[in-house]
GUDREN-865873 format. One record per atom (N, C-alpha, C, CB): z negated, y negated, x negated; residue in three letters; atom name; residue number from 1. Coordinates in steps of 0.1 Angstrom, whole numbers. Atoms other than C-alpha are relative to their C-alpha. Glycine has a CB too. Example, Ala and Ser with C-alpha at 12.3 -4.5 7.8 and 13.67 -1.06 7.14 Angstrom:
% GUDREN-865873
<site <0, 12, -9>, "ala", "N", 1>
<site <-78, 45, -123>, "ala", "CA", 1>
<site <0, -12, -9>, "ala", "C", 1>
<site <-12, 0, 10>, "ala", "CB", 1>
<site <0, 11, 9>, "ser", "N", 2>
<site <-71, 11, -137>, "ser", "CA", 2>
<site <-8, -11, 8>, "ser", "C", 2>
<site <14, -5, -4>, "ser", "CB", 2>
This chain:
% GUDREN-865873
<site <1, 8, -12>, "met", "N", 1>
<site <58, -12, 104>, "met", "CA", 1>
<site <13, -6, 3>, "met", "C", 1>
<site <-12, -10, -2>, "met", "CB", 1>
<site <-13, 6, -4>, "thr", "N", 2>
<site <87, -24, 123>, "thr", "CA", 2>
<site <-2, -15, 2>, "thr", "C", 2>
<site <5, 7, 13>, "thr", "CB", 2>
<site <0, 14, -2>, "ile", "N", 3>
<site <97, -60, 128>, "ile", "CA", 3>
<site <-7, -4, 14>, "ile", "C", 3>
<site <14, -6, 0>, "ile", "CB", 3>
<site <6, 2, -13>, "gly", "N", 4>
<site <87, -58, 165>, "gly", "CA", 4>
<site <-15, 1, 0>, "gly", "C", 4>
<site <6, 10, 10>, "gly", "CB", 4>
<site <15, -2, 0>, "ala", "N", 5>
<site <52, -45, 158>, "ala", "CA", 5>
<site <-6, -12, -7>, "ala", "C", 5>
<site <-3, 13, -8>, "ala", "CB", 5>
<site <5, 12, 7>, "gly", "N", 6>
<site <47, -74, 133>, "gly", "CA", 6>
<site <0, -12, 9>, "gly", "C", 6>
<site <8, -3, -12>, "gly", "CB", 6>
<site <-1, 12, -9>, "ile", "N", 7>
<site <58, -100, 159>, "ile", "CA", 7>
<site <-11, 2, 11>, "ile", "C", 7>
<site <14, -1, 7>, "ile", "CB", 7>
<site <10, -3, -10>, "leu", "N", 8>
<site <35, -83, 185>, "leu", "CA", 8>
<site <-14, -3, -5>, "leu", "C", 8>
<site <1, 15, 4>, "leu", "CB", 8>
<site <13, 3, 5>, "leu", "N", 9>
<site <5, -85, 162>, "leu", "CA", 9>
<site <-2, -15, -2>, "leu", "C", 9>
<site <-2, 7, -14>, "leu", "CB", 9>
<site <2, 15, 2>, "ile", "N", 10>
<site <12, -122, 154>, "ile", "CA", 10>
<site <-2, -6, 14>, "ile", "C", 10>
<site <13, -6, -6>, "ile", "CB", 10>
<site <2, 6, -14>, "ala", "N", 11>
<site <15, -130, 192>, "ala", "CA", 11>
<site <-15, 3, 5>, "ala", "C", 11>
<site <10, 6, 9>, "ala", "CB", 11>
<site <13, -3, -4>, "ala", "N", 12>
<site <-17, -111, 200>, "ala", "CA", 12>
<site <-11, -7, -7>, "ala", "C", 12>
<site <-3, 16, -1>, "ala", "CB", 12>
<site <10, 7, 8>, "gly", "N", 13>
<site <-36, -127, 172>, "gly", "CA", 13>
<site <0, -15, 3>, "gly", "C", 13>
<site <3, 1, -15>, "gly", "CB", 13>
<site <-1, 14, -4>, "ala", "N", 14>
<site <-24, -162, 182>, "ala", "CA", 14>
<site <-7, -2, 14>, "ala", "C", 14>
<site <14, -5, 1>, "ala", "CB", 14>
<site <7, 2, -13>, "ile", "N", 15>
<site <-36, -156, 218>, "ile", "CA", 15>
<site <-15, 1, -2>, "ile", "C", 15>
<site <5, 12, 9>, "ile", "CB", 15>
<site <14, -1, 3>, "leu", "N", 16>
<site <-70, -145, 205>, "leu", "CA", 16>
<site <-6, -12, -7>, "leu", "C", 16>
<site <-4, 13, -7>, "leu", "CB", 16>
<site <4, 11, 8>, "arg", "N", 17>
<site <-72, -173, 181>, "arg", "CA", 17>
<site <0, -14, 7>, "arg", "C", 17>
<site <9, -2, -13>, "arg", "CB", 17>
<site <-2, 14, -6>, "phe", "N", 18>
<site <-60, -203, 202>, "phe", "CA", 18>
<site <-3, 0, 15>, "phe", "C", 18>
<site <13, -5, -3>, "phe", "CB", 18>
<site <0, 1, -15>, "ala", "N", 19>
<site <-61, -193, 239>, "ala", "CA", 19>
<site <-13, 6, 6>, "ala", "C", 19>
<site <12, 7, 5>, "ala", "CB", 19>
<site <12, -6, -6>, "val", "N", 20>
<site <-93, -173, 244>, "val", "CA", 20>
<site <-12, -8, -4>, "val", "C", 20>
<site <-1, 15, -4>, "val", "CB", 20>
<site <12, 8, 3>, "ser", "N", 21>
<site <-124, -193, 248>, "ser", "CA", 21>
<site <-13, 8, 3>, "ser", "C", 21>
<site <0, -13, 8>, "ser", "CB", 21>
<site <12, -8, -3>, "asp", "N", 22>
<site <-148, -164, 259>, "asp", "CA", 22>
<site <-6, 4, -13>, "asp", "C", 22>
<site <4, 12, 8>, "asp", "CB", 22>
<site <7, -5, 12>, "ser", "N", 23>
<site <-174, -151, 235>, "ser", "CA", 23>
<site <-7, 13, 3>, "ser", "C", 23>
<site <-10, -11, -5>, "ser", "CB", 23>
<site <7, -13, -1>, "ile", "N", 24>
<site <-188, -117, 229>, "ile", "CA", 24>
<site <-11, 0, -11>, "ile", "C", 24>
<site <9, 12, -2>, "ile", "CB", 24>
<site <11, 0, 9>, "asp", "N", 25>
<site <-222, -113, 212>, "asp", "CA", 25>
<site <3, 9, -12>, "asp", "C", 25>
<site <-13, 5, 6>, "asp", "CB", 25>
<site <-2, -7, 12>, "gly", "N", 26>
<site <-217, -103, 176>, "gly", "CA", 26>
<site <15, 2, -4>, "gly", "C", 26>
<site <-6, 14, 1>, "gly", "CB", 26>
<site <-14, -1, 3>, "val", "N", 27>
<site <-179, -105, 177>, "val", "CA", 27>
<site <6, -14, 1>, "val", "C", 27>
<site <8, 9, 10>, "val", "CB", 27>
<site <-7, 12, 0>, "asp", "N", 28>
<site <-159, -136, 167>, "asp", "CA", 28>
<site <15, 2, 3>, "asp", "C", 28>
<site <-2, -8, -14>, "asp", "CB", 28>
<site <-14, -3, -4>, "leu", "N", 29>
<site <-126, -134, 186>, "leu", "CA", 29>
<site <10, -9, -8>, "leu", "C", 29>
<site <1, -3, 15>, "leu", "CB", 29>
<site <-9, 8, 8>, "ser", "N", 30>
<site <-112, -163, 166>, "ser", "CA", 30>
<site <3, 6, -14>, "ser", "C", 30>
<site <-6, -14, -2>, "ser", "CB", 30>
<site <-2, -7, 13>, "val", "N", 31>
<site <-116, -144, 133>, "val", "CA", 31>
<site <8, 13, 2>, "val", "C", 31>
<site <-14, 4, -7>, "val", "CB", 31>
<site <-8, -12, -3>, "ile", "N", 32>
<site <-102, -112, 149>, "ile", "CA", 32>
<site <15, -4, 2>, "ile", "C", 32>
<site <-5, 7, 12>, "ile", "CB", 32>
<site <-14, 5, -2>, "gly", "N", 33>
<site <-71, -133, 160>, "gly", "CA", 33>
<site <6, -4, -13>, "gly", "C", 33>
<site <-1, -12, 9>, "gly", "CB", 33>
<site <-6, 3, 13>, "leu", "N", 34>
<site <-67, -146, 125>, "leu", "CA", 34>
<site <4, 12, -8>, "leu", "C", 34>
<site <-10, -9, -8>, "leu", "CB", 34>
<site <-3, -13, 7>, "ile", "N", 35>
<site <-69, -111, 110>, "ile", "CA", 35>
<site <13, 6, 6>, "ile", "C", 35>
<site <-12, 9, 1>, "ile", "CB", 35>
<site <-12, -6, -6>, "leu", "N", 36>
<site <-43, -99, 135>, "leu", "CA", 36>
<site <13, -7, -4>, "leu", "C", 36>
<site <-1, 1, 15>, "leu", "CB", 36>
<site <-11, 7, 4>, "met", "N", 37>
<site <-20, -127, 127>, "met", "CA", 37>
<site <4, 2, -15>, "met", "C", 37>
<site <-2, -15, 2>, "met", "CB", 37>
<site <-3, -3, 14>, "ala", "N", 38>
<site <-23, -121, 89>, "ala", "CA", 38>
<site <6, 14, -1>, "ala", "C", 38>
<site <-13, -1, -8>, "ala", "CB", 38>
<site <-6, -13, 1>, "cys", "N", 39>
<site <-16, -84, 94>, "cys", "CA", 39>
<site <14, 0, 6>, "cys", "C", 39>
<site <-9, 10, 8>, "cys", "CB", 39>
<site <-13, 0, -6>, "gly", "N", 40>
<site <14, -92, 116>, "gly", "CA", 40>
<site <10, -7, -9>, "gly", "C", 40>
<site <-1, -8, 13>, "gly", "CB", 40>
<site <-9, 7, 10>, "val", "N", 41>
<site <29, -116, 90>, "val", "CA", 41>
<site <3, 10, -11>, "val", "C", 41>
<site <-7, -13, -6>, "val", "CB", 41>
<site <-2, -10, 11>, "leu", "N", 42>
<site <24, -89, 63>, "leu", "CA", 42>
<site <9, 11, 5>, "leu", "C", 42>
<site <-13, 6, -5>, "leu", "CB", 42>
<site <-9, -11, -5>, "gly", "N", 43>
<site <40, -62, 85>, "gly", "CA", 43>
<site <14, -5, 2>, "gly", "C", 43>
<site <-6, 5, 13>, "gly", "CB", 43>
<site <-14, 5, -2>, "leu", "N", 44>
<site <69, -85, 94>, "leu", "CA", 44>
<site <7, -1, -13>, "leu", "C", 44>
<site <-1, -14, 6>, "leu", "CB", 44>
<site <-7, 1, 13>, "ile", "N", 45>
<site <76, -92, 57>, "ile", "CA", 45>
<site <4, 14, -5>, "ile", "C", 45>
<site <-10, -7, -10>, "ile", "CB", 45>
<site <-3, -13, 4>, "ile", "N", 46>
<site <74, -55, 49>, "ile", "CA", 46>
<site <12, 6, 8>, "ile", "C", 46>
<site <-12, 9, 1>, "ile", "CB", 46>
<site <-11, -4, -8>, "gly", "N", 47>
<site <97, -47, 78>, "gly", "CA", 47>
<site <13, -6, -3>, "gly", "C", 47>
<site <-3, -2, 15>, "gly", "CB", 47>
<site <-12, 7, 4>, "leu", "N", 48>
<site <122, -73, 67>, "leu", "CA", 48>
<site <6, 6, -13>, "leu", "C", 48>
<site <-2, -15, -1>, "leu", "CB", 48>
<site <-5, -5, 13>, "phe", "N", 49>
<site <123, -59, 32>, "phe", "CA", 49>
<site <6, 14, 2>, "phe", "C", 49>
<site <-12, 1, -10>, "phe", "CB", 49>
<site <-5, -14, -3>, "gln", "N", 50>
<site <127, -23, 45>, "gln", "CA", 50>
<site <14, -1, 6>, "gln", "C", 50>
<site <-9, 8, 9>, "gln", "CB", 50>
<site <-13, 1, -6>, "thr", "N", 51>
<site <156, -34, 67>, "thr", "CA", 51>
<site <11, -5, -9>, "thr", "C", 51>
<site <-1, -10, 12>, "thr", "CB", 51>
<site <-10, 5, 10>, "ala", "N", 52>
<site <173, -53, 39>, "ala", "CA", 52>
<site <4, 11, -10>, "ala", "C", 52>
<site <-6, -13, -7>, "ala", "CB", 52>
<site <-3, -10, 10>, "ser", "N", 53>
<site <170, -24, 15>, "ser", "CA", 53>
<site <8, 11, 6>, "ser", "C", 53>
<site <-13, 5, -6>, "ser", "CB", 53>
<site <-8, -11, -6>, "thr", "N", 54>
<site <184, 2, 39>, "thr", "CA", 54>
<site <14, -5, 3>, "thr", "C", 54>
<site <-7, 5, 13>, "thr", "CB", 54>
<site <-13, 5, -3>, "arg", "N", 55>
<site <213, -20, 49>, "arg", "CA", 55>
<site <8, -1, -13>, "arg", "C", 55>
<site <0, -14, 7>, "arg", "CB", 55>
<site <-7, 1, 13>, "arg", "N", 56>
<site <222, -26, 12>, "arg", "CA", 56>
<site <4, 13, -5>, "arg", "C", 56>
<site <-9, -8, -10>, "arg", "CB", 56>
<site <-3, -13, 5>, "gly", "N", 57>
<site <220, 11, 4>, "gly", "CA", 57>
<site <11, 7, 7>, "gly", "C", 57>
<site <-12, 8, 0>, "gly", "CB", 57>
<site <-10, -7, -8>, "arg", "N", 58>
<site <245, 21, 31>, "arg", "CA", 58>
<site <14, -4, -2>, "arg", "C", 58>
<site <-4, -2, 14>, "arg", "CB", 58>
<site <-14, 5, 2>, "ala", "N", 59>
<site <276, 4, 17>, "ala", "CA", 59>
<site <7, 12, -6>, "ala", "C", 59>
<site <0, -12, -10>, "ala", "CB", 59>
<site <-8, -12, 3>, "val", "N", 60>
<site <303, 31, 14>, "val", "CA", 60>
<site <13, -5, -5>, "val", "C", 60>
<site <1, 10, 11>, "val", "CB", 60>
<site <-13, 4, 5>, "ser", "N", 61>
<site <334, 27, -7>, "ser", "CA", 61>
<site <9, 12, 0>, "ser", "C", 61>
<site <-1, -6, -14>, "ser", "CB", 61>
<site <-10, -11, -1>, "thr", "N", 62>
<site <364, 49, 0>, "thr", "CA", 62>
<site <13, -3, -7>, "thr", "C", 62>
<site <2, 5, 15>, "thr", "CB", 62>
<site <-12, 3, 7>, "thr", "N", 63>
<site <394, 52, -22>, "thr", "CA", 63>
<site <10, 11, 5>, "thr", "C", 63>
<site <-1, 1, -15>, "thr", "CB", 63>
<site <-10, -9, -5>, "tyr", "N", 64>
<site <426, 68, -8>, "tyr", "CA", 64>
<site <11, 0, -11>, "tyr", "C", 64>
<site <6, -5, 14>, "tyr", "CB", 64>
<site <-11, -2, 9>, "thr", "N", 65>
<site <452, 82, -31>, "thr", "CA", 65>
<site <12, 7, 7>, "thr", "C", 65>
<site <-4, 8, -13>, "thr", "CB", 65>
<site <-12, -6, -7>, "ala", "N", 66>
<site <487, 90, -19>, "ala", "CA", 66>
<site <8, 9, -11>, "ala", "C", 66>
<site <10, -10, 6>, "ala", "CB", 66>
<site <-8, -8, 9>, "glu", "N", 67>
<site <507, 118, -35>, "glu", "CA", 67>
<site <14, -6, 0>, "glu", "C", 67>
<site <0, 15, 4>, "glu", "CB", 67>
<site <-14, 5, 2>, "val", "N", 68>
<site <540, 105, -49>, "val", "CA", 68>
<site <9, 12, -4>, "val", "C", 68>
<site <0, -11, -12>, "val", "CB", 68>
<site <-9, -11, 3>, "pro", "N", 69>
<site <569, 129, -48>, "pro", "CA", 69>
<site <7, -2, -14>, "pro", "C", 69>
<site <11, 2, 11>, "pro", "CB", 69>
<site <-7, 2, 13>, "pro", "N", 70>
<site <585, 136, -82>, "pro", "CA", 70>
<site <14, -5, 1>, "pro", "C", 70>
<site <0, 13, -8>, "pro", "CB", 70>
<site <-13, 5, 0>, "arg", "N", 71>
<site <617, 118, -91>, "arg", "CA", 71>
<site <10, 11, -4>, "arg", "C", 71>
<site <2, -12, -10>, "arg", "CB", 71>
<site <-11, -10, 3>, "arg", "N", 72>
<site <650, 138, -93>, "arg", "CA", 72>
<site <9, -6, -10>, "arg", "C", 72>
<site <7, 4, 12>, "arg", "CB", 72>
């Protein structure tokens, strides 16, 4: 999951949890919002770890050697 998807889930969950006052029979929108926020936080943490691990693994070290002409 990408960082953007995690943020999107957090935002959608917060809207359902705090801003929606409608009700549907048999469905608790507040609980669904809480579940979406929890999944978004988990996805955000996983995305951050993936980003950090790929950036750390891409470090490249290059060594240049120059040929020295022999002495006369």
